[in-house]
Rosetta silent file (secondary structure, phi, psi, omega in degrees, C-alpha in Angstrom):
SEQUENCE: MYYRITKVTHEAGKREEMLAVLKSKEDVLNAFEGLHWVKMIAVSDTVTMAVSEYGSEDQLRSVEGRFREVMVDLMPFMAGPPEVSTGDTFWVHQNV
SCORE:     score description
SCORE:     0.000 S_00000001
   1 L     0.000  152.097 -178.859   -5.460    9.135   11.016 S_00000001
   2 E  -133.288  143.236 -170.203   -6.598    5.923    9.359 S_00000001
   3 E  -126.793  147.517  169.392   -4.370    3.211    7.859 S_00000001
   4 E  -116.257  124.470  178.705   -4.474    0.491    5.270 S_00000001
   5 E  -116.006  120.476 -176.831   -1.954   -2.314    5.878 S_00000001
   6 E  -122.698  125.444  175.303   -1.430   -4.713    3.015 S_00000001
   7 E   -98.954  123.149 -179.118    0.694   -7.849    3.139 S_00000001
   8 E  -118.918  124.496  172.760    1.850   -8.928   -0.290 S_00000001
   9 E  -100.816  128.188 -172.404    3.538  -12.238   -0.976 S_00000001
  10 E  -140.925  173.917  179.104    5.418  -12.114   -4.271 S_00000001
  11 L   -66.062  143.510  176.548    8.095  -13.790   -6.339 S_00000001
  12 L   -64.429  144.715  173.884   11.646  -13.503   -5.059 S_00000001
  13 L    75.763   15.996 -176.850   13.865  -11.001   -6.840 S_00000001
  14 L  -105.798    6.685 -174.655   10.996   -8.938   -8.283 S_00000001
  15 H   -57.036  -44.630 -178.118   11.345   -5.815   -6.126 S_00000001
  16 H   -63.812  -39.854  178.199   12.829   -3.622   -8.887 S_00000001
  17 H   -66.701  -40.784  178.230   10.074   -4.616  -11.330 S_00000001
  18 H   -64.992  -40.174  178.020    7.410   -3.984   -8.693 S_00000001
  19 H   -60.891  -38.661  178.225    9.016   -0.609   -7.922 S_00000001
  20 H   -62.940  -42.300  177.653    8.808    0.355  -11.590 S_00000001
  21 H   -63.694  -45.354  179.557    5.076   -0.394  -11.614 S_00000001
  22 H   -60.169  -44.098 -179.903    4.562    1.593   -8.417 S_00000001
  23 H   -62.864  -33.390  179.239    6.486    4.595   -9.748 S_00000001
  24 H   -70.056  -14.145 -177.756    4.320    4.487  -12.904 S_00000001
  25 L  -102.251    5.192 -175.451    1.246    4.872  -10.664 S_00000001
  26 H   -59.181  -37.728  177.787    2.415    7.940   -8.731 S_00000001
  27 H   -64.313  -37.621  177.960    0.082   10.328  -10.569 S_00000001
  28 H   -64.931  -47.608  179.926   -2.883    8.062   -9.760 S_00000001
  29 H   -62.150  -38.775  179.424   -1.859    7.918   -6.094 S_00000001
  30 H   -61.912  -23.741 -179.017   -1.317   11.699   -5.943 S_00000001
  31 L   -86.628   -3.566  179.604   -4.997   12.107   -6.925 S_00000001
  32 L   -76.052  108.075  179.352   -6.235   10.087   -3.916 S_00000001
  33 L   -63.857  127.964  177.954   -7.887   12.673   -1.659 S_00000001
  34 L    92.954  -11.753  178.048   -6.769   12.188    1.912 S_00000001
  35 E   -76.647  119.579  179.740   -3.798    9.940    1.171 S_00000001
  36 E   -89.861  -45.558  179.930   -0.805   11.303    3.111 S_00000001
  37 E  -165.348  162.273  172.475    1.799    8.648    2.278 S_00000001
  38 E  -129.226  132.896  175.874    2.486    5.025    1.387 S_00000001
  39 E  -124.213  133.421  177.023    5.453    3.107    2.778 S_00000001
  40 E  -106.355  127.625 -178.735    6.613   -0.288    1.530 S_00000001
  41 E  -116.501  119.477  177.811    8.512   -2.463    3.997 S_00000001
  42 E   -79.594  104.263 -180.000   10.500   -5.430    2.699 S_00000001
  43 L   -78.300  -36.242  176.601    9.903   -8.106    5.347 S_00000001
  44 L  -156.447 -173.931  178.466   11.761  -10.725    3.303 S_00000001
  45 L   -69.421  -16.624 -176.107   12.684  -11.408   -0.319 S_00000001
  46 L  -123.931    0.747 -179.952    9.109  -12.659   -0.881 S_00000001
  47 E  -129.995  130.548  176.993    7.004  -10.613    1.560 S_00000001
  48 E  -130.212  137.627  174.378    6.300   -6.871    1.510 S_00000001
  49 E  -106.638  131.240  174.556    4.093   -4.874    3.861 S_00000001
  50 E  -110.787  130.408  177.511    2.524   -1.680    2.499 S_00000001
  51 E  -122.215  125.711 -179.218    1.266    0.881    4.972 S_00000001
  52 E  -121.749  134.200  178.332   -0.840    3.821    3.727 S_00000001
  53 E  -109.257  130.763  177.662   -1.961    6.724    5.870 S_00000001
  54 E  -121.482  160.211  178.977   -5.186    8.604    5.178 S_00000001
  55 L   -68.687  -30.782 -178.687   -6.807   11.513    6.961 S_00000001
  56 L  -157.257  164.701  176.262   -9.947    9.519    7.726 S_00000001
  57 H   -63.566  -38.466  177.423  -11.671    6.203    7.164 S_00000001
  58 H   -59.550  -40.030  179.504  -14.105    7.864    4.738 S_00000001
  59 H   -65.967  -42.161  176.977  -11.221    9.099    2.613 S_00000001
  60 H   -61.443  -48.028 -177.818   -9.699    5.603    2.477 S_00000001
  61 H   -61.082  -34.749 -176.443  -13.060    4.015    1.591 S_00000001
  62 H   -69.558  -18.987 -179.505  -13.666    6.570   -1.151 S_00000001
  63 L  -110.926    5.940 -176.489  -10.533    5.496   -3.075 S_00000001
  64 H   -56.325  -43.163  179.600  -10.674    1.710   -2.529 S_00000001
  65 H   -61.517  -42.000  178.389  -11.873    1.024   -6.083 S_00000001
  66 H   -71.910  -28.447  175.773   -9.093    3.108   -7.566 S_00000001
  67 H   -64.776  -36.483  177.577   -6.580    1.468   -5.235 S_00000001
  68 H   -62.298  -33.676  176.278   -7.490   -1.879   -6.788 S_00000001
  69 H   -61.716  -35.835  177.430   -6.518   -0.391  -10.169 S_00000001
  70 H   -68.605  -45.694 -175.810   -3.019    0.178   -8.822 S_00000001
  71 H   -66.597  -30.864 -176.636   -2.828   -3.359   -7.389 S_00000001
  72 H   -59.485  -32.832  179.882   -3.981   -5.076  -10.591 S_00000001
  73 L   -77.413  -12.767  174.816   -0.710   -4.238  -12.323 S_00000001
  74 L   -92.010  -11.174 -177.287    1.207   -5.865   -9.455 S_00000001
  75 H   -54.763  -36.952  179.869   -0.769   -9.131   -9.700 S_00000001
  76 H   -59.951  -22.861 -179.016    1.711  -10.784  -12.111 S_00000001
  77 H   -92.795  -13.193 -172.820    4.358  -10.634   -9.328 S_00000001
  78 E   -83.146  143.609  177.766    2.107  -11.917   -6.542 S_00000001
  79 L   -92.913   -1.326 -178.863    2.124  -15.459   -5.219 S_00000001
  80 L   179.329  173.810  179.501   -1.405  -15.034   -3.823 S_00000001
  81 L   -67.351  146.234  178.837   -4.012  -12.410   -3.011 S_00000001
  82 L   -66.271  150.442  174.646   -2.944   -9.552   -0.802 S_00000001
  83 E  -102.292  118.723 -173.573   -4.016   -9.572    2.855 S_00000001
  84 E  -113.668  134.842  173.100   -5.575   -6.221    3.729 S_00000001
  85 E  -131.114  151.998  176.727   -6.284   -4.760    7.164 S_00000001
  86 E  -135.558  157.733  177.651   -7.439   -1.263    8.092 S_00000001
  87 E   179.621  170.565 -178.930   -7.616    0.682   11.313 S_00000001
  88 E  -104.404  163.678  179.154   -7.234    3.942   13.139 S_00000001
  89 L   -77.147  132.168  172.734   -4.390    5.274   15.264 S_00000001
  90 L  -123.920   -7.038  174.034   -4.837    4.769   18.993 S_00000001
  91 L  -160.609  144.064  177.642   -1.302    5.418   20.228 S_00000001
  92 L  -139.564  138.955  172.084    1.878    7.011   18.871 S_00000001
  93 L  -123.527  132.706  175.230    5.385    7.246   20.275 S_00000001
  94 L  -134.866  132.689  170.774    7.988    9.556   18.767 S_00000001
  95 L   -73.723  135.790 -178.321   11.495   10.206   20.006 S_00000001
  96 L  -112.341    0.000    0.000   12.090   13.906   20.269 S_00000001
């Protein structure tokens, strides 16, 4: 598995508006080959971490341009450019 981790700093109190934009992009995201899921984690009222899981690095790279199309509609809420990191899984722990 390969992951994209995006830290977004945004205006306080804008989560519902950001959620509406994200929901409007679900068809676009569903067309991303290799994308398994996206999870948004509210770190604070002004910081959100987005974690996306892909089947491979090649699949993530193949949709990067289209991913920017999703992010552009979130720009009005952002206090700065997103910080993006990517990487592969090297360890997993699950309670059974």
